[in-house]
C-alpha positions as CSV (number, residue, x, y, z in Angstrom):
1,M,-1.8,7.7,-18.5
2,N,1.6,6.4,-17.6
3,P,3.2,5.0,-20.8
4,N,4.2,1.9,-18.8
5,Y,0.6,1.1,-18.0
6,K,-1.1,-1.6,-19.9
7,I,-4.1,-1.4,-22.3
8,I,-6.5,-3.8,-20.7
9,D,-9.7,-5.2,-22.2
10,Y,-11.8,-5.6,-19.0
11,N,-14.4,-7.5,-21.0
12,K,-11.9,-10.4,-21.1
13,C,-10.9,-10.2,-17.5
14,L,-12.1,-12.4,-14.7
15,L,-15.2,-11.5,-12.8
16,I,-14.7,-12.4,-9.1
17,D,-16.6,-12.7,-5.8
18,C,-15.8,-10.3,-3.0
19,P,-12.2,-11.0,-1.9
20,I,-13.1,-10.3,1.7
21,C,-16.4,-12.1,2.4
22,G,-17.0,-14.1,-0.8
23,S,-20.3,-12.4,-1.6
24,K,-21.4,-12.5,-5.3
25,S,-23.5,-9.4,-4.9
26,F,-22.2,-5.9,-5.6
27,S,-23.1,-2.4,-6.9
28,L,-21.1,-0.1,-9.2
29,V,-19.1,2.7,-7.5
30,T,-17.2,4.2,-10.5
31,F,-14.9,3.6,-13.4
32,R,-11.3,4.6,-12.9
33,F,-8.9,6.1,-15.6
34,D,-8.2,2.8,-17.4
35,L,-12.0,1.9,-17.4
36,G,-11.5,-0.6,-14.6
37,R,-14.8,-1.0,-12.8
38,L,-14.8,-0.3,-9.0
39,V,-17.6,-2.1,-7.2
40,R,-18.9,-2.2,-3.6
41,C,-19.8,-5.5,-2.0
42,S,-23.4,-5.6,-1.0
43,D,-22.7,-7.5,2.2
44,C,-19.4,-6.3,3.7
45,R,-19.2,-3.0,1.8
46,H,-15.6,-3.6,0.6
47,V,-14.6,-1.7,-2.6
48,Y,-12.6,-3.7,-5.2
49,L,-11.7,-4.0,-8.9
50,N,-14.1,-6.3,-10.6
51,P,-13.4,-7.7,-13.2
52,T,-9.8,-8.0,-11.9
53,I,-6.4,-7.9,-13.6
54,S,-4.6,-11.1,-14.5
55,D,-1.4,-12.2,-12.7
56,E,0.5,-11.8,-16.0
57,I,-0.4,-8.2,-16.3
58,L,0.4,-7.4,-12.6
59,K,3.8,-9.1,-12.9
60,S,4.7,-7.1,-16.0
61,I,3.8,-3.9,-14.1
62,Y,5.9,-4.8,-11.0
63,E,8.8,-5.8,-13.2
64,Q,8.9,-2.2,-14.4
65,Y,9.1,-0.8,-10.8
66,N,12.3,1.2,-10.2
67,E,13.4,0.9,-13.8
68,T,15.0,4.1,-14.9
69,N,17.8,5.6,-17.0
70,D,18.6,8.0,-14.1
71,E,19.4,6.0,-11.0
72,T,20.6,9.0,-9.1
73,Q,17.3,10.8,-9.6
74,L,15.4,7.7,-8.5
75,M,17.4,7.4,-5.3
76,R,16.8,11.1,-4.6
77,I,13.1,10.6,-5.0
78,I,13.2,7.5,-2.7
79,E,15.1,9.6,-0.1
80,E,12.4,12.3,-0.3
81,W,9.7,9.8,0.2
82,F,11.5,8.4,3.3
83,T,12.2,11.8,4.9
84,S,8.8,13.3,4.3
85,P,7.4,14.2,7.7
86,I,3.8,13.5,6.5
87,G,4.7,10.2,4.9
88,P,4.2,6.8,6.5
89,Y,7.9,6.1,7.1
90,Q,8.6,9.0,9.4
91,M,5.1,8.8,11.0
92,S,5.7,5.1,11.9
93,L,9.1,5.9,13.4
94,N,7.6,8.8,15.3
95,I,4.9,6.6,16.8
96,I,7.5,4.1,18.0
97,D,9.6,6.9,19.5
98,K,6.6,8.6,21.2
99,E,5.6,5.4,22.8
100,G,9.0,5.0,24.3
101,Q,9.9,2.0,22.3
102,S,13.3,1.2,20.6
103,L,14.1,-0.7,17.5
104,S,17.4,-1.9,19.0
105,G,17.5,-5.7,19.0
106,K,14.0,-5.9,17.6
107,K,13.1,-8.2,14.7
108,V,11.6,-6.3,11.9
109,L,10.0,-7.3,8.6
110,E,8.9,-5.0,5.8
111,I,6.6,-6.5,3.2
112,G,7.0,-4.7,-0.2
113,C,10.1,-2.9,1.0
114,G,11.3,-1.6,-2.4
115,P,14.9,-0.6,-2.5
116,G,15.1,-0.8,1.3
117,R,15.5,2.8,2.5
118,F,13.2,2.3,5.4
119,L,14.7,-1.0,6.4
120,S,18.2,0.6,6.3
121,E,17.0,3.1,8.9
122,C,15.6,0.3,11.1
123,A,19.0,-1.5,10.8
124,R,20.8,1.8,11.7
125,R,18.7,1.9,14.9
126,G,19.8,-1.6,15.8
127,A,16.9,-3.7,14.4
128,I,17.4,-7.2,12.9
129,V,15.8,-6.6,9.5
130,E,14.2,-8.7,6.8
131,G,12.4,-7.6,3.7
132,A,10.6,-8.9,0.6
133,D,9.7,-7.3,-2.7
134,L,8.3,-8.2,-6.2
135,S,10.6,-5.8,-8.1
136,P,13.8,-7.4,-9.4
137,R,15.4,-3.9,-9.7
138,A,14.5,-3.1,-6.0
139,I,16.4,-6.2,-4.9
140,Q,19.5,-4.9,-6.8
141,L,19.2,-1.4,-5.4
142,A,18.8,-2.6,-1.8
143,Q,22.0,-4.5,-2.1
144,K,23.9,-1.8,-3.9
145,Y,22.9,1.2,-1.8
146,F,22.1,-0.3,1.6
147,N,23.9,-3.6,1.7
148,L,20.5,-5.4,2.3
149,K,19.7,-8.9,1.0
150,I,16.0,-8.7,0.2
151,L,13.9,-11.7,-0.6
152,Y,12.4,-11.7,-4.1
153,G,8.8,-12.9,-4.4
154,S,5.3,-12.3,-3.1
155,F,4.7,-12.4,0.6
156,E,2.1,-15.1,0.1
157,D,4.5,-17.5,-1.7
158,L,7.3,-16.8,0.7
159,F,5.0,-17.3,3.7
160,E,3.7,-20.6,2.3
161,K,7.3,-21.8,1.7
162,K,8.1,-20.9,5.4
163,Y,10.7,-18.2,4.8
164,F,9.4,-16.4,7.8
165,A,9.5,-17.8,11.3
166,L,6.1,-17.7,13.2
167,A,5.6,-15.6,16.3
168,T,9.1,-14.0,16.1
169,Y,8.6,-10.4,14.7
170,D,8.3,-7.4,16.9
171,Y,7.3,-5.1,14.1
172,I,6.0,-5.7,10.6
173,F,5.6,-2.8,8.2
174,I,3.3,-2.9,5.1
175,F,3.4,0.5,3.3
176,E,1.3,1.0,0.2
177,L,0.9,-2.7,-0.5
178,I,-2.3,-4.0,0.9
179,E,-4.3,-2.5,-2.0
180,H,-2.2,-4.6,-4.4
181,V,-2.7,-8.2,-3.1
182,R,-5.3,-10.6,-4.2
183,K,-6.5,-11.5,-0.7
184,P,-5.8,-8.8,1.9
185,L,-7.6,-10.6,4.7
186,E,-5.5,-13.7,4.3
187,L,-2.4,-11.5,4.2
188,L,-3.3,-9.9,7.6
189,K,-4.1,-13.3,9.1
190,S,-0.7,-14.5,8.1
191,V,1.0,-11.4,9.5
192,G,-0.8,-12.1,12.8
193,E,0.9,-15.5,12.8
194,L,4.3,-13.9,12.4
195,L,4.0,-11.3,15.1
196,K,5.1,-11.9,18.7
197,P,2.2,-11.7,21.2
198,K,2.7,-7.9,21.7
199,G,4.0,-7.3,18.2
200,I,2.8,-4.4,16.1
201,V,1.9,-4.1,12.4
202,F,1.9,-0.8,10.6
203,V,-0.1,-0.4,7.4
204,S,-0.5,2.6,5.1
205,T,-2.8,2.7,2.0
206,P,-4.4,5.4,-0.2
207,N,-7.6,6.8,1.4
208,F,-10.5,6.1,-0.9
209,S,-12.5,8.7,1.0
210,S,-10.7,11.3,-1.2
211,F,-12.8,10.0,-4.2
212,Y,-16.0,11.3,-2.5
213,T,-14.5,14.8,-2.3
214,M,-12.3,14.9,-5.5
215,G,-14.2,12.6,-7.8
216,K,-12.2,11.6,-10.9
217,Y,-9.3,13.8,-9.8
218,S,-8.7,11.6,-6.7
219,P,-5.4,9.7,-7.0
220,T,-7.2,6.6,-6.0
221,V,-9.0,6.5,-9.4
222,S,-6.8,8.6,-11.6
223,K,-3.6,6.5,-11.4
224,F,-2.3,3.2,-9.9
225,Q,-3.5,0.6,-12.4
226,E,-2.2,-2.2,-10.2
227,H,-4.5,-1.4,-7.3
228,L,-7.1,-4.0,-6.7
229,H,-8.7,-2.8,-3.4
230,F,-9.9,0.6,-2.3
231,F,-10.0,1.3,1.5
232,D,-11.5,4.0,3.6
233,E,-11.4,4.2,7.4
234,K,-14.4,2.0,7.9
235,N,-13.7,-1.0,5.6
236,L,-10.0,-1.1,6.5
237,A,-10.8,-1.2,10.2
238,D,-13.3,-3.9,9.4
239,L,-10.6,-5.9,7.6
240,F,-8.3,-5.7,10.6
241,R,-11.0,-7.0,12.9
242,R,-11.9,-9.8,10.6
243,A,-8.2,-10.8,10.7
244,G,-8.4,-10.9,14.5
245,L,-6.2,-7.8,15.0
246,E,-6.8,-4.8,17.2
247,V,-6.8,-1.6,15.2
248,Q,-5.9,2.0,16.1
249,I,-6.4,4.8,13.6
250,R,-3.4,7.1,13.8
251,D,-3.8,9.4,10.7
252,T,-6.6,9.6,8.2
253,G,-5.3,12.7,6.4
254,L,-8.9,14.0,6.1
255,L,-9.5,17.0,3.9
256,S,-10.6,20.3,5.5
257,F,-13.5,22.4,4.2
258,G,-11.0,24.7,2.4
259,D,-9.2,21.7,0.9
260,R,-12.5,20.5,-0.5
261,Y,-13.0,23.7,-2.5
262,K,-9.4,23.6,-3.7
263,Q,-10.2,20.2,-5.1
264,I,-13.3,21.6,-6.9
265,L,-11.3,24.4,-8.4
266,A,-8.7,22.0,-9.5
267,G,-11.3,20.3,-11.6
268,Q,-11.8,23.3,-13.7
269,P,-9.5,23.3,-16.8
270,F,-8.0,26.8,-16.1
271,F,-7.2,26.1,-12.5
272,Q,-6.0,22.6,-13.4
273,K,-3.0,24.2,-15.1
274,L,-2.2,26.3,-12.1
275,W,-2.7,23.9,-9.2
276,I,-1.1,20.6,-8.4
277,I,-3.3,18.0,-6.6
278,L,-2.4,17.7,-2.9
279,R,-0.6,14.8,-1.5
280,K,-2.2,11.4,-1.4
281,N,-4.1,10.8,1.9
282,E,-2.8,8.0,4.1
283,F,-3.9,5.7,6.9
284,I,-1.6,4.2,9.4
285,Y,-3.0,1.4,11.6
286,S,-1.3,-0.5,14.4
287,L,-2.0,-3.8,16.0
């Protein structure tokens, strides 16, 4: 377990109704590495953490984001994430390019933008950029390395305080964030209010389908203590539709037959020492 993660007594945590449909009925899916219980809603089939983590614990985790004694190494890792051809950043830019679109003059918002590497590329391409993040260190790094002024705070609070103008954004990017928020449906509904009539939102999130092939070795249950929701192709598409958004599946990163058996071998102690788990599967959806 990451030493920065918290020891949580889930017996003292809050039991909640389904964050998507409000149903009180659920069934057990599994327990993740920190003994958090993942359940599936009996009505809408959404998978979520229940009992859930307190706001105080989540805040303490986010405050540790981007904290390091080796800033040069951190920025190198961030650059590797950004330039990865199979990562959501380059894939999103490629989709825009392939559809003959341009970011020049377009208004762009990234929710959970971290130190701002992706936003800096959007700005380089001529976009008018805005970003928000919950990590104080990310705000500092965005200013230092990319001369970006990022809003500090949760999207929900900033939206309620009217920091974002309605129906003005051409593109909104939400990478690896929707699994963190308390109410993902409300987030997407708010995003829909911010987009122009033909605006597009890109979302990436870990693919919970990997749990059904990898079991406890899946990244979706073996790390990421702050994740509150667990999406596969079906329930994420359903979430978009509930929010009134048209959804297009662009990349599900599905495992091949051969990959499945690599995962099985990886579960054996001997092979575990020899083999590193493959990349996290991603989804990218567009409005």
